[in-house]
C-alpha positions as semicolon CSV with decimal commas, in nm:
position;residue;x (nm);y (nm);z (nm)
1;M;0,639;18,820;2,856
2;A;0,383;18,569;2,976
3;I;0,049;18,456;2,842
4;Q;-0,161;18,239;3,074
5;F;-0,490;18,056;3,044
6;T;-0,688;17,967;3,357
7;A;-1,026;17,800;3,399
8;H;-1,226;17,921;3,700
9;E;-1,491;17,663;3,795
10;V;-1,557;17,572;3,429
11;K;-1,420;17,319;3,184
12;V;-1,269;17,452;2,866
13;S;-1,103;17,268;2,582
14;L;-0,824;17,487;2,451
15;K;-0,588;17,292;2,231
16;E;-0,259;17,404;2,080
17;R;-0,188;17,656;2,354
18;R;0,170;17,709;2,239
19;K;0,047;17,795;1,888
20;L;-0,212;18,034;2,036
21;K;0,044;18,206;2,257
22;T;0,273;18,257;1,958
23;F;-0,017;18,392;1,751
24;L;-0,119;18,636;2,025
25;T;0,239;18,755;2,068
26;N;0,260;18,815;1,693
27;L;-0,078;18,993;1,697
28;F;0,052;19,247;1,948
29;E;0,370;19,290;1,742
30;R;0,169;19,345;1,419
31;E;-0,042;19,606;1,597
32;G;0,266;19,784;1,733
33;Q;0,163;19,722;2,093
34;G;0,408;19,600;2,355
35;L;0,308;19,297;2,560
36;E;0,429;19,232;2,914
37;S;0,161;18,991;3,037
38;L;-0,176;18,859;2,932
39;H;-0,399;18,640;3,148
40;Y;-0,715;18,480;3,013
41;I;-0,962;18,358;3,275
42;F;-1,239;18,131;3,146
43;C;-1,540;18,139;3,376
44;S;-1,918;18,107;3,408
45;D;-2,190;18,360;3,328
46;A;-2,252;18,411;3,699
47;Y;-1,888;18,484;3,776
48;L;-1,850;18,728;3,486
49;L;-2,179;18,899;3,574
50;E;-2,039;18,975;3,921
51;I;-1,722;19,120;3,768
52;N;-1,933;19,324;3,526
53;K;-2,143;19,462;3,814
54;Q;-1,853;19,525;4,053
55;F;-1,605;19,688;3,817
56;L;-1,812;19,827;3,529
57;Q;-2,151;19,885;3,696
58;H;-2,321;19,682;3,421
59;D;-2,593;19,441;3,530
60;T;-2,588;19,236;3,210
61;Y;-2,443;18,911;3,086
62;T;-2,152;18,943;2,846
63;D;-1,910;18,710;2,675
64;I;-1,598;18,907;2,765
65;V;-1,459;19,172;2,998
66;T;-1,111;19,310;2,932
67;F;-0,894;19,497;3,181
68;E;-0,569;19,680;3,115
69;M;-0,374;19,643;3,440
70;G;-0,052;19,825;3,354
71;E;0,039;20,189;3,382
72;D;0,230;20,228;3,054
73;P;-0,015;20,252;2,760
74;A;0,254;20,124;2,523
75;I;0,301;19,799;2,718
76;T;0,003;19,571;2,779
77;E;-0,051;19,398;3,110
78;G;-0,401;19,262;3,069
79;E;-0,664;19,035;3,217
80;I;-0,939;18,901;2,997
81;Y;-1,241;18,722;3,146
82;I;-1,442;18,504;2,908
83;S;-1,777;18,342;2,987
84;I;-1,778;17,987;2,854
85;D;-2,159;17,988;2,889
86;R;-2,180;18,283;2,644
87;V;-1,929;18,121;2,408
88;L;-2,139;17,803;2,393
89;E;-2,462;17,997;2,341
90;N;-2,313;18,228;2,078
91;A;-2,159;17,939;1,885
92;E;-2,505;17,790;1,852
93;K;-2,668;18,125;1,779
94;F;-2,417;18,216;1,503
95;Q;-2,391;17,856;1,379
96;V;-2,015;17,827;1,420
97;S;-1,807;17,574;1,607
98;V;-1,739;17,629;1,976
99;N;-1,367;17,631;1,894
100;Q;-1,412;17,911;1,639
101;E;-1,630;18,119;1,872
102;L;-1,385;18,070;2,160
103;H;-1,097;18,192;1,945
104;R;-1,302;18,486;1,814
105;V;-1,357;18,603;2,171
106;I;-0,991;18,541;2,264
107;F;-0,882;18,759;1,971
108;H;-1,152;19,017;2,051
109;G;-1,001;19,072;2,396
110;A;-0,648;19,102;2,258
111;L;-0,770;19,355;1,999
112;H;-0,929;19,563;2,276
113;L;-0,592;19,574;2,450
114;C;-0,435;19,684;2,120
115;G;-0,668;19,984;2,120
116;Y;-0,967;19,869;1,915
117;K;-1,310;19,970;2,042
118;D;-1,658;19,843;1,955
119;K;-1,904;20,098;2,093
120;S;-2,000;20,279;1,771
121;K;-2,117;20,117;1,448
122;T;-1,792;20,211;1,273
123;E;-1,576;20,081;1,560
124;N;-1,778;19,759;1,573
125;E;-1,739;19,700;1,199
126;L;-1,361;19,746;1,224
127;M;-1,345;19,514;1,527
128;R;-1,537;19,241;1,339
129;K;-1,306;19,282;1,040
130;K;-0,998;19,246;1,262
131;E;-1,150;18,939;1,436
132;D;-1,218;18,779;1,098
133;E;-0,860;18,851;0,987
134;C;-0,728;18,686;1,304
135;L;-0,949;18,380;1,259
136;K;-0,838;18,339;0,896
137;R;-0,471;18,377;0,988
138;Y;-0,495;18,143;1,286
139;F;-0,692;17,864;1,121
140;V;-0,498;17,854;0,792
């Protein structure tokens, strides 16, 4: 099982990576989801917009795009692209630290791979609740 963090043409300050990897591994275990590999790619708005257009046919900026790459639904092999531009803007917009917003989005992607959705109002409320739980657990 491997969890990787890569920055693509952006600078990102992600401290305590070992702690974060352990937390993410435990998150998948708590959710009953197997984890083979997880790769986070931190990038720019422009880069993520191209991914959004090419793979999802969405011509909009977003903070995150999550892909399940494996064939076994019980075992996650995922790629998660995160726009650092969106993280910075959303941290200011929601009046939280950049570190907190970055971790919220990191957990959001992992939760998607565990089966949580956010398209309907009910799904979105549950996703926010799970994100908040992760943030509280992680930053204790």
